C-alpha positions in Angstrom: -7.7 6.9 19.9 -7.9 3.8 18.4 -4.6 2.9 18.6 -4.5 3.8 22.3 -7.0 1.5 23.0 -5.1 -1.2 21.4 -2.1 -0.3 23.0 -4.2 -0.2 26.9 -5.7 -3.8 25.6 -2.0 -5.5 25.0 -0.7 -3.8 28.0 -3.8 -5.2 30.1 -3.3 -8.9 28.2 0.0 -9.0 29.1 -0.6 -7.6 32.9 -3.1 -10.5 32.9 -0.8 -13.2 31.9 1.6 -12.0 34.1 -0.4 -12.2 37.3 -1.5 -15.3 35.9 2.1 -16.8 35.8 2.8 -15.3 39.4 -0.3 -16.6 41.2 -0.5 -19.7 39.4 2.7 -21.4 39.0 1.8 -25.2 40.2 -0.9 -25.6 38.2 -0.4 -28.2 35.4 -2.0 -30.2 32.6 -1.5 -32.7 30.3 -2.5 -32.4 26.7 -2.3 -35.6 24.5 -0.7 -35.8 21.2 -2.4 -38.7 18.9 0.4 -37.9 16.0 3.2 -38.4 18.2 1.2 -40.8 21.0 2.4 -38.9 24.0 1.7 -36.5 26.6 2.9 -33.1 26.8 2.9 -31.4 30.2 2.5 -28.0 30.7 2.8 -25.5 33.5 -0.2 -22.9 32.9 2.5 -20.0 33.0 4.2 -21.5 30.1 0.9 -22.6 27.9 -0.5 -18.7 28.7 3.0 -17.3 27.7 3.0 -19.5 24.7 -0.4 -18.7 23.8 0.0 -14.7 24.0 3.1 -14.8 22.0 1.6 -16.9 19.3 -1.1 -14.8 19.5 0.7 -11.5 18.9 2.8 -12.7 16.8 -0.3 -13.4 14.0 -1.8 -10.3 15.2 1.5 -8.6 14.0 1.4 -10.8 10.4 -2.4 -10.1 9.8 -1.5 -6.6 11.0 1.1 -6.1 8.4 -1.3 -7.9 5.4 -3.8 -5.6 6.4 -1.0 -2.8 5.6 0.4 -3.7 2.7 -2.5 -4.3 0.9 -4.0 -1.2 2.0 -0.9 0.8 0.9 -1.0 -0.7 -2.5 -4.4 0.8 -2.7 -3.7 4.2 -1.4 -0.8 4.3 -4.3 -2.9 2.9 -6.9 -5.3 5.5 -6.3 -2.7 7.9 -6.3 -1.4 6.8 -9.4 -4.9 7.0 -10.9 -5.4 10.5 -9.5 -2.1 11.9 -10.9 -3.1 10.4 -14.8 -6.4 12.2 -14.3 -5.1 15.3 -13.2 -2.7 15.2 -16.5 -5.5 14.2 -18.8 -7.3 16.8 -17.4 -4.8 19.6 -17.9 -4.2 17.9 -21.4 -7.8 18.4 -22.1 -8.2 22.1 -21.2 -4.7 22.3 -23.2 -6.5 20.9 -26.1 -9.7 22.8 -25.5 -7.9 26.2 -25.6 -5.7 25.5 -28.9 -9.3 24.5 -30.3 -10.9 27.7 -29.3 -7.7 29.6 -30.3 -8.6 27.8 -34.2 -12.1 28.7 -33.6 -11.2 32.9 -33.4 -8.7 32.4 -35.8 -11.4 31.0 -38.2 -14.4 33.5 -37.1 -11.6 36.5 -37.8 -10.7 34.6 -41.0 -14.2 34.6 -41.6 -15.1 38.0 -40.9 -12.8 39.5 -42.9 -13.5 37.5 -46.1 -16.9 38.4 -45.5 -15.8 42.5 -45.4 -13.4 42.2 -48.3 -16.6 40.6 -50.3 -19.0 43.5 -49.6 
């Protein structure tokens, strides 16, 4: 459900920017850059498209970082679970071996007690 909501928001944002480009093609503004000591003139449609593109790319970048982190955590949890499962199997095997040894010792003790009677 969230995937469709995000997709809907992206489409609505894209449509809003397209409408801004179509409806306001002649709105210009200036940005003064003190480092270059120059004024840059932008068309609103160019600025909106640039802003949308940069924000979309940055959102993709951060989502990829999140997905990589999540996938690494999932793989580490899977490895830990497999290790615990192997340890559990080994412990069960050791318990069976010890139980068999105890049964053997009990039988030997019973035979020794019966022999001494």
